[in-house]
N, C-alpha and C positions, 0 to 999 in steps of 0.2 A: 295625691291624696291631700284633703283640706288643711287650712292653716290650723295651727294652735294656737288657741286661747292663750293670753299674758297667764290667767290662772292656771291653764293645763302645761301650759310651759314651765312656769315656777315649779310644779308637781312632777315635772316629769326628771329634769334636772338628776334630784339625787338617785331616779328609779337608772337611767342613763349611767350616772357615772357605777353604782353598785352591779349592775349587768358588765360593763365593758371588762369590769376585773375577769372576768372569765375568759378575756379573750387577751390578757399577759402573758409574755414567756415566763412563767412563771407557775411555781404552784402553789395555788391559794391554799394559806396555811388555816388552822379550826378558828384562829384569832378574826381572820381574814372575811370565812366564808360567815360567821357569827356578826360582823359587823355588818356583810352586804344585807343581811337577811333581814338582820332587825332595821334597815332603812326600806326594804322593799315590803315591810311588814305595815310602815308604818304608812306606804301610801294608800289612796286611793284606789290602788286598781287590782279589781280581781285577780284571782291565778292566771286566770285565761289572757286577761288583759295585759298582764305580765308579761306571758308567752308570748302573747304576740308583739308587743314594745321588742323583747328579744329578736326574736326573728324577724321584722321588717322594717326596725328602724336602726336597732346597736347590733345586729350582727352584720348588714350591709355594710356599716363607717368600720368597722373592727375586724373582719374576718380575714384582710388580709396580713393581719401582725402575726394573724399562726402560720402561715405561709411563706413569711419573711424566715431568711438564713440567722436572724441576729433581730428578734422581735423587742417591741417596748417591752420592757418590765416592772417601768414605774406606771403608777395610775397613766394613766391619758390626761392632758391637759381638757378640763371642762371645757374652754371656750371653743376649741378647735372639733371636740366632739359634738358640742351643739353645731359648731357650723358645719359639720360633715353631715350631719343625721336633718339637720335642716333643709342644707341644701338638696338634698336627695328627696324630700317629699316636696321641694318644689317644682322639680324636673319635670319638665313633659313626658320625659323617655328617661324609664329607669329598668334595667333588669330585674326581674320578677327576684323575688327574695328568694323563693322557693327553688332556684336552681342558681343560687350562689354555691360556692364550694364550702364544706366544712358544717354546712346547717346540722346534719346530724349529730355531729361533734359536739358543737358547743349544745344542744339539747339535752343529749347524755352528763355534758358538763354540769348546767343546770340543774341537774334533777334533784340532787341534794340539798342547793340553795333553796329550790319551792318546795320541797318537802321542809324544808326547815321553817321557810317562811310560812306553811297550814299550819305548822306545830306552834309556833309565838300566835296565831290569830285565834290558836284552841280549836280549828273549824277542821281539822284533820281530811280536810279535799283536795282534791289535787288537780282539781277540773276548774 
């Protein structure tokens, strides 16, 4: 994957934080879902781009938390999350994101979040 420009990196940080909440070992409250949806709706990324960021960047960095016996239940450290995502982007070899475990589960859990983003943007689109 190509390196991210500084401006894109700054725009991605709140997106990564919001999407990483899907991987916490806790149930997202309606307030958390709303806060994350607002952060995503404020981003410059389309819903398709947000889905790609979830699948290709956040999921590979955070999926192991869903498999842990006692996973992380407080928000991920932003510096750790950024480092994990950027290290994977720089890696010459990486497991294809589409083959990582629990990808479908993450997509299903993200569906209400993306629906709320679409509603906040007023476009009603899901793509």
